[in-house]
N, C-alpha and C positions, 0 to 999 in steps of 0.2 A: 510787960504782957507775958506769961508763961508759955512755954514753950507747947504744951498740950492744948491751949487755946487756939493758940494759932490756925488750925484746920478749921475749926468752927466758924473764927472770924472771914477766914477767905471766904467760907461758902456763902457767910450771909453779904459779904461784897459781892459775891458773883449774883446772888439772886436781885440784889439792888441794879445791879449793871443791867440784867436781864429785863427787868421791868421797865429802866430806864430807856433801854433800846426799843421796846416796843411802843412806847408812850411817844419819843420823839419820831420814830417813823410813820407813829399816824397822825401827830400835830404837825412835825416839821418834814414831810416827805420832798420839799423844794430845797430845803437846806442841805448842801452838798456835804459828804462826808460824817455828817454829826451822828446818826444812829448807826453808820458802819463802824465809827470809829469805838462807840459804846459796844457795839456787838462783838467786836475783836476784843475789847478790854474784857467783856463778859465770857467769853469762849477762854481767854488765857487764865482768867483767876478761877475758873471751873475745873479747869486741867490742872492745875496749881493745887486747888482742894484734893483732888483724887490722888494726886501724888503725895501732897503730905500725909495723909490718912489711909496711904496704900495698906498699910500692916493690918488696920481694922478691914478693909475690903478683900484682902488674902484670907485672913481669918473666915469671916463671915460665907465667902465662896467656898470654902473647903467643907463647908458643914453640910451634910446629907438634905435636912431640910431646905437650906437654901437652893440646891440643887434641883429638888423636886418643885421648889416654888418657880425658879426660872424657867425649867422644863415646861411646866403648866402656864407661864406667859409666853414661852415661845410656841407651843401648842396652838394657844388662843389666837395669836397674832397670824400665825398660818392658816387656821381655820377664818379668820376674818379676810385674809388676803385671798382666800379661794373664792370667799363668799363676793367679794369686790370686783375679781375677775368675771365671775359669772353674771353678775350684773351688767358689766361693763360690755359682754358678749351678746347678752340677751338685748341690750338698749341697742345694739349694732345690727343684731341679725333677728328682726321680730318672727317669732314661730306662734301660730295658732293651730288648735286642734279643736273642731267640733265634735262631741260625742250624741247629740241628739240622733233618732233614727235615720229623719229625712235631710240630715244637713243643714237645716234651715238658718243656721248662722253663718255658712260661707257658701260659696257658689259652688255650682253643678261642675263636674268635670269638664264639660264643653263649655260653660262659661269662662272657667280658668285657660283651657286651650286658647279659646279664643281672643282674650284679653291678654296672656303672656306671647301670644305670637304677633303682635300689632307690630308693623314696619313703620307705622306711620302717626303722627299725633292726633289724638281723637280727644274731643271735648265734650264735657258732658255741663251743660248751661242748665240749673233747675232754677225756674221761676218760682219762687215760695215765698211765705209770709214769715217773719222771725220766728213764729210758735211753729212752723213747718219744720224749718231748717235743722234741727237736731235728728229728726225722724230720717229726712235725707240724707244728712252725713253719714249716719249709720249703714244705710245703704250703699251709698257709692264710695263709701273707704273700704268696702267689699271688693269691689273693682279696682281702684286705684291702689292696693294693695300687692297688686299680681303684677304690674305695669307702670313705668315711669313715663311710657306714652300716653298715657290716657290721663287726663287733667278735667278738676272739676272746679266748678264757679257756681256760686250763687248769687243770683239778682232779687233784690225785694221788688216786688210788685207794686209796693206804696211809693217807694223811692226813688226809681229810676223808671220812670212811665215812658222815656225814648226809648229805652231796649223792649219793653214790652208791646210798644207799638210797632218798632223795627220787626220782631218776630212774629207780631200777629198774635198775642196769647189772649186767650178769653179769660183764663181763671187760674188762679194759684194751683201748685201741684203738677206743674206741665216741664218736660225734660227735653231739651234740642241737643241731638246727638250730631255732631257735625266734624267734619274734618275741612280742609282748604276748598274741595270741589264739591261734596255732597252733604247734605244734611237730612235728619229724620227726627219726626216728632212722636213724644208720647204725653198723650193728653189724660187728666182724671186719675193722677195718681196722688196717693197719701202718704209715701215713704215708708210706711209700715209694712208688716208680715201681712196685713189682711186682705190684699192682694195676691193670690196665690200664682199669679203669672207674672211678677212684677219682674223678675229676673228674666223671664223668657222673653219679655217686651223687650227690655234693654239691651239683652244680649242679640236679640235679632236686630235691632235698631244699630247697634255696633257693626255687625255682620254687614248689614245693608248700605253702610257709609263707607266702609272699606273693602268688600267685593265688589261693588256696582250693581246693575241692574238684576232683577230679578230673571231668573231661567224657566222656560216655559215647558210644563209638563202636558204630556198628552194621555187622557186613559181612553183606548182603543172601546169601540163599541160595536154593536152589531150581531153579537154571536154568544149574549145571554152573560155577559161579564159583570161584574160586579162594578158600580157607577160610581162617580166621584159626587155624584148629586143627589144619590139614594141615602135617604135619613134613616131608611130600616137598619134593623140589626145588621142584615148581611151588607150594606152598602157602605162608601168611605167618605160620607160627607162630614164627619168628624177628623178624619185624617187631611181631607182637603182644606179644612179650616185652619189646620195646625202647619199645612206646608205653605198656605197663602200669608200667615203672619209671621213666616221665614224668608226663604230664599226663592220662594216659586210660585208662578202662575199656574193654574190649574185649568183644564178644558178639556172636553169630551173630542173624539175624532170618530168619523165613519168613514173608513177607508173604501168600503166598495165602491163609491164614485170617484175616487181620487185615482190620478195617475201617478202620485208620489207622496210619500210623508211630507209633510210641511217643514219648509226650509228653518224655521224659526223652533224646533222642535229639537230640546236638548235631552228629555227622556220620554220613551214611548213606555206605557204602560200597559201590559194585558193581564187582568185581574180574573182569573178564572174562567177562560171561554165553555160554554156548554154546546153549542151548535158548531156545524164544522164551518172551514173557512173556504173561500174560493180560491181557486188556483192563483188569480190575479193578485189576491190578497197577500198571499203567501210568497209570493215572488216581491211584493213591494217589501214587505218585512225583511226579507233576505238582503235586498239590496240596500234597504237602509242600515240594515247592521254592517255588511260589509264594507258599505261608504262612510263607515265612521261613527255608526251613530250609536247608541245608550239604549239597550232594552232591556227593562224588568218584566218576565214571563213567569205568571205563575198559574200553574195547571192544578186541577183535581184529579181524583182517579176515574171520574166519568167523563173527563173531557175527551174531545173528539180524538178518533185515532190517526187521523190525518196529521195531529201534530208531532207524532212520533219520530217520522223520517226529516221533517223539519229541523227539531230539536237536534237530533244525531248529528245532523251537519257544522254543528258547533260543539259536538263531543259530551252530551248530555244522554244519556242512556235513562229513558223513562219507559216504563212497563204499564200500559193503560188497564186499567180494569184492577189494579194493585191498589191496596193501602195497607196501612201501618196499624196492628194491634199490640198495646202494650201490656205485657203480662205482669210486670212488675207493678205492684198496686200503689207504692212510695213515687211512682213517677208519672202518678195519671191525675188529671185536673180534679179538683174536689168535687165530690160525687159517684169518684171511680171508674167513668167511662175509659174503657180500653181504646176507644177510638179517638182520644186526645191523649197524646202523650205529653209530657212536661218535658222539655228539652234542658239540659243543662251540661252538654258536651259541646264546646265551641272550638273551631279551630283556631290555633297561634299564630298560624302563618298569613292570614289574610287580613287587611286593616277594617274590613266591616266588622268582625267578630274577634280582633284581639285584647279588647279592652273589656268584652263582655263575660260576667262572672255570674250574672243571676240569672234565673231560670224564664223560659219563653214558652207558650203552649200552642199546638196546632190541632184544629179540629179536620179530622178527617183526610189524613193525608196522604201523600202519595210518595214513596222513594225514587230520589231523582240522583244516580248514580255518574260516575265518571265511565265513558267507554274504555274499552280496553286499550283500542288502538284510537289515538287522538289524530285530530288533522293536524297537519305539519304547521309546525309554529304558533300552536294555540297552547295558552296556559288555564288550564282547570283546577279549580281549588274546591275541594268540598267542605261547606262553612259551618254545618253542626250536623249533628247524629242523633239517634234514639240509643237506646240502651242494647244490651247484648240479650235481654230478655224480650226485646219485642219481636216480632214476626212480620212477613210481608205475607199478607193474606188475599187472596182472589175475590173481587166482589161479584156474586151472583144475582143477578135482578136487584133487590133491595138487602140482601141476607150477607153475614157477614160468619164464616166460621170457620175459625182456627183451628188448624192441625199442627201441633208441636212436632209430631215427626215428619211430614213430608213440606211444611212451611219452612220458607227461607229464613234463617234467624239474623238479629241484627249484631251489631249495631248497623242501621240502616241511613245512609245518607239522605237529608231533607233538601238539600239546597247547594248549587253551584255558582261559583262566581267564573266568568269565561273571559278572556282578552287574548286578543290577537292582532299581528297587522295586517292593515288593507290589503287586499291583493291589488298589484300592480296592474295596469291596464297593458294592452299590447304596445309594442315599440311605435313611436311616432315617425313620420318621413323627418328627415334631416332639415333642420328649422334654421333660419338666419340667427346672427348673433344676439341682435335685438330681442327676438321671438325666445331664444333661450331663457334669457334674463327674464321677462315676464312670466314664462312657464315655470321658472324656480321659485320666483315670487308667491306665485299663486299654490304651487305644491307647499309652500312652507306654511302657508295659512291653513291647510287641511290637518284633520287630527290625523295621524299616523296609525292609531289604534282604534279598534273597536271595543266595547265593553258590554257584557251581556250578564244577568244573573237568572237564574231558573229555580223557583221554588216549588216544592210538590204542594202546595197549600195557598190559596187567596183568603181565608178566614183570619188568619193571624193578624192582618192589619184591619178589619172592619171595624164598625162600630159595636159590634158585640164582644170583642176578643181584646181590641187593640190595648184596653188601660191593664191586661195582666202583665205582670213581670216586666220586661224590657222589649215588649213586643213593637212598642210603638219606635223604640230608639233602633231596635234590629232593621225596621223598613226604612227609616231614615237615614242610617249608616249605609243601607243598600243605595240609596238614590245619593248620596254623597261620594260614595266610591265610583257610581257611573259616571257622576258630573265631572269625576277628578277633583275633587274638593276634600281630599283626604284631611286637611285639617280640621274639618268640622265634624269628623266622626268621634263619636262621644258618647256618654251619658247625659242625657239632658236634665234641666232643671225639674225637680220634684215639687208638688204641693207640700205646703207645712199641714200635718194632720197631726190629729193625737194619737198614740198608742192605745188600743184596747185591747182587752182578754177577754174571750168569748166563753160562757160559762155553758160548757155542754152538760149533758146527763154524767157523762163518765168522770168529767172534772169536778162536777159536784159532788158526785161519791167519793172522789179523792180527797176533795177539801174536808168532807164531813167524817170519812176514816180518820185523818190525821188531827182534826180538833177534837172528835169527841172520845174515838177510842185510842188513839197512840199518845198525845200530848198530857191528858191529866193523870195518866196511870206513870209517866216517866217523870212528872211533877212529884206523884204520892211517893214513889220510890225513892227518889232524891230526897226529899224531907224525911222519910224514915231512915235513910243512910245517914244525915247528918245528925239525925238524933241519937241514933246506937252509938256513932263514934263518939259523941261527948258524953255519952254515959259509961263508957269505958274508961274516961279519963280519971 
């Protein structure tokens, strides 16, 4: 064998040994040391080949073309490595982004907050047919993505009759939401997006089984207030339905013949009273609040003058017969009414409004400001305000005549959030040791703080206006804050709808101008320019 042929023979032997190693490792993995020995010999012969032919590789590596090629291979390997690492990271940390207008492929802020804050395991049992399961899986995966405490389970209604009988399932498309102690049922679901309230139903069911029994809300009546049972445009029947589908039971309360506010009243709502209160009623309201109550009080520009000193006791400065006139046309409701300001300025220091970024509207509102000197120990926050171009104008009869020279200019606060410690009673006589223990237990059960929200409008949550912007969210956030359930304060589910572009006369003229008078001449000039350039060549 010639010396020049030795590297080639060594390379061939190395290739044969590599193939032998692979074959023996696949066919004889249980035989000890066979493929390990052949693998070692393959590595030795390969190293020998590179040593024997080192002059060739040293010369080849010194060439510029070889260096360029190796650089390209190295960069390719680095690029492949980066792609592999990115795929590994993405596989470990799943990230989703929904670019649709109403976020129809992801959960609302409220649902995410509820699910991600779960402290106990919640099970979603879907009783479905095999044909329904893919749709339900897409729906429930939106929830389980945000929490490991949420478990999903599918039960075939045809193959598991015992489970169907146990849960009393009447038809497929039913979800049972349950914990170890509570359960809630959602019937007649398809699993798809054709039900605009499907997310609202599931989220409310999760809240129901994790938060406990529903809280009682009373709407005060007897003074011309907006009523929860009124289905007219000024009524609150739609809001009542929304509240009862979530955390609350809603009833109306006539206080004139009562000696106290009912003990089960979690939140008392006074929605735009028109007539006077009896002194007896105002004392009951004051005692209810100072005893740890939760009050949402909405006034109108024409509400009773007797309410001014009552609200002042809690740090709210309300001026009767005053309304807001918005001079900025961009901050008015569609139609241009200056008495319907569009609010976009919200306080970031209060839980009610800190997550709200969208607009809300208020029909014929009245300013609600903080008193210059607040009661000791009270915390008063302004929640949202009008623009600097708004005015505080006096209502004279049925007329409103703004005067930019004399009327107070904005921004004007439209709502306050008030909280304070309950005033302590007079010292009791010295009690026995056992009595002191009982008194301490009773004291611990009491809520040490009252909460109150005062709003200068009651229309914003009515049937007529509540669907605009975030009006409904704003109202429900107030209730969640009053009930001390700040974890439920958020933007709630939206119905999936299509985006539409309304063709107005101005927009039609713009489209006509662009398509008839601008685009054709531009295309003609472009063509002439190309023709002239080619002619010159």
